[in-house]
C-alpha positions in Angstrom: 36.4 -46.5 71.7 35.2 -46.6 68.1 31.5 -46.0 67.3 30.0 -49.3 66.3 26.5 -48.1 65.5 25.4 -50.6 62.7 23.3 -47.9 61.1 26.5 -45.9 60.3 28.7 -48.1 58.2 30.8 -45.3 56.7 33.3 -43.6 59.1 32.3 -40.2 57.7 28.8 -40.7 59.2 30.2 -40.5 62.7 28.5 -37.7 64.6 30.1 -35.1 66.8 28.7 -33.7 70.0 26.4 -31.4 68.1 24.5 -34.3 66.5 25.7 -33.4 62.9 27.8 -36.0 61.1 30.9 -35.1 59.1 29.0 -36.1 55.9 26.1 -33.8 56.8 28.4 -31.0 57.6 30.2 -31.3 54.2 26.8 -31.5 52.4 25.7 -28.3 54.1 28.9 -26.6 53.3 28.8 -27.7 49.7 25.3 -26.3 49.3 26.3 -23.0 50.8 29.2 -22.7 48.3 27.3 -23.9 45.3 24.3 -21.7 45.9 25.4 -18.1 46.9 23.1 -16.8 49.5 22.4 -13.3 48.2 18.8 -12.7 49.2 19.1 -12.9 52.9 18.6 -13.3 55.6 18.4 -17.1 55.1 19.1 -19.8 57.6 21.5 -22.7 57.1 22.1 -25.6 59.5 25.7 -25.7 60.7 27.0 -27.9 63.5 23.5 -28.5 64.6 22.5 -24.9 64.8 20.5 -22.6 62.6 22.7 -19.8 61.5 21.2 -16.7 59.8 23.2 -15.7 56.7 22.9 -12.1 55.5 23.8 -11.8 51.8 24.4 -8.6 49.7 20.9 -8.4 48.4 19.6 -5.6 46.1 18.9 -2.2 47.7 17.1 0.8 46.3 19.6 3.5 45.0 19.1 6.9 43.5 21.5 8.8 41.2 21.8 12.2 39.5 23.4 11.6 36.1 23.8 14.3 33.5 21.3 16.4 35.4 18.6 13.7 35.5 17.3 11.4 38.2 17.8 7.7 38.0 16.6 4.9 40.3 17.5 1.3 40.4 17.7 -1.7 42.8 21.3 -2.9 42.8 23.5 -5.2 44.8 26.1 -3.3 46.8 28.9 -4.9 44.7 27.7 -3.3 41.5 30.1 -0.7 40.1 29.2 2.7 38.8 30.3 1.5 35.4 28.0 -1.5 35.4 25.1 0.6 36.6 25.7 3.2 33.8 26.0 0.6 31.0 23.7 -2.2 32.1 21.0 -0.4 34.0 20.8 3.1 32.5 22.0 2.3 28.9 24.6 5.1 29.1 27.3 3.2 27.3 29.8 6.0 26.5 32.1 5.0 29.4 33.9 1.9 28.1 35.0 -1.3 29.9 38.5 -2.1 28.9 40.9 -3.0 31.8 38.1 -3.1 34.5 40.8 -2.4 37.1 41.0 1.4 37.4 44.1 1.7 35.2 43.3 2.7 31.6 40.8 5.5 32.0 38.4 4.4 29.3 35.6 4.5 31.8 36.3 8.0 33.1 33.3 10.1 34.2 33.0 13.1 36.4 31.7 12.8 40.0 31.4 16.0 41.9 33.3 17.6 39.0 36.3 15.3 39.5 37.4 12.6 37.0 37.0 9.1 38.4 37.3 5.6 37.0 33.7 4.3 37.0 34.9 0.7 37.2 36.6 1.4 40.5 33.7 3.1 42.2 30.8 1.2 43.7 27.4 2.6 42.5 26.3 2.8 46.1 29.1 5.3 46.8 28.0 7.5 43.9 24.5 8.2 45.1 23.4 11.8 45.5 26.6 13.0 43.8 26.4 14.7 40.4 27.7 12.3 37.7 28.6 13.6 34.3 29.2 11.2 31.4 30.4 11.8 27.8 26.8 11.6 26.6 26.0 15.0 28.1 28.9 16.9 26.5 27.3 17.5 23.1 24.5 20.0 23.4 21.7 20.6 20.8 23.6 18.7 18.2 26.8 20.6 18.6 30.0 18.9 19.7 31.7 20.1 22.9 34.9 22.1 22.1 37.0 19.1 23.3 35.2 16.7 21.1 35.5 19.0 18.1 39.2 19.4 18.8 39.6 15.6 18.8 38.0 15.6 15.3 40.2 18.5 14.1 43.4 16.9 15.2 42.6 13.2 14.3 43.0 12.3 17.9 41.1 9.0 17.7 41.9 5.8 15.9 39.9 2.8 17.2 38.0 5.2 19.4 37.6 2.9 22.3 39.6 5.1 24.7 38.2 8.3 23.3 35.2 8.9 25.5 37.3 8.5 28.7 40.0 10.8 27.2 37.4 13.4 26.2 36.0 13.5 29.7 39.4 13.6 31.3 40.5 16.4 28.9 37.4 18.5 29.8 38.1 18.0 33.5 41.7 18.9 33.0 40.9 22.1 31.1 38.3 23.1 33.6 41.1 23.1 36.2 44.0 24.3 34.0 42.6 26.6 31.2 46.1 27.7 30.2 48.3 24.6 30.5 51.8 24.2 29.4 52.8 21.2 27.2 54.3 19.6 30.4 51.0 20.3 32.2 49.1 18.4 29.5 51.4 15.4 29.5 51.2 15.2 33.3 47.5 16.0 33.6 46.4 13.2 31.2 48.8 10.5 32.4 45.9 8.7 34.0 44.5 7.7 30.6 46.0 5.2 28.2 45.6 4.9 24.4 46.5 1.5 22.9 46.6 3.2 19.4 49.2 5.7 20.6 47.4 8.9 19.5 48.9 10.9 22.3 50.3 13.6 20.0 46.9 14.3 18.5 45.3 14.3 21.9 47.8 16.8 23.3 47.3 19.0 20.2 43.5 18.8 20.8 43.9 20.0 24.4 46.3 22.8 23.3 43.8 23.9 20.6 40.9 24.2 23.1 43.2 26.1 25.6 44.3 28.5 22.8 40.8 29.2 21.7 39.7 29.8 25.3 42.5 32.3 25.9 
C-alpha cells in the first residue's frame, strides 16, 4: 500500500522504518560530502541515529631537522615535503612530480635518501632529517656542491638540490665508485635538462679527491 500522508506530497519524502525520509538522508549525505569532517569527533544524523565521525584532525608532532628541533601541529595526511616547505620554510627540497619518482625532493632520513613527497611527516618524527640547506657550512660549499659548480652539472637547477643530497648519500656509502656504480646509484633521480654527464663527472671528482 502506498503512503498517502497529505503532508508528504513528494515521493522522496517517504520515510523508512528509522523515521528518516529519503530526502533527509540525501541532505545529510550531501552535507557530509560538501563539508569534510576533519576536526572530530563530530556527530551526524544518519538513518535516524547519531553517528560519531572521527576525522584526521591536527596532532602535535616533533622533528629533528639539520640538528635542530622543530614542532608543529599537522594533519596526519601532511607529507614530509609539505612540512619542510610550508611549515618550516626549508624550501631546498623541490616539489616536481609529487609522486616519488623524480627525486627533486630527496632528503636524508636516518642517513638514507628518501623522497620527501612520499613520506608522511608523522612517520618522520624522532628520526634525524638532513636537507640540502645544511650541507654548506660557514659559507663554504659542500664538496659535492662545489663539484656541481666545477663541472657545470646544473642547468635550470630545479632538480639540483635532490641530486646533491642523493650524491652525498651515494658517496657516503660508496666512496670509491666505478662509472657503472655511479650510473646505477643515481638512477633514482631525474634531470629534465639532461645534465647527467656533468653530474657523473661531479661525483667522480669528489670520489677522486677523497681517495
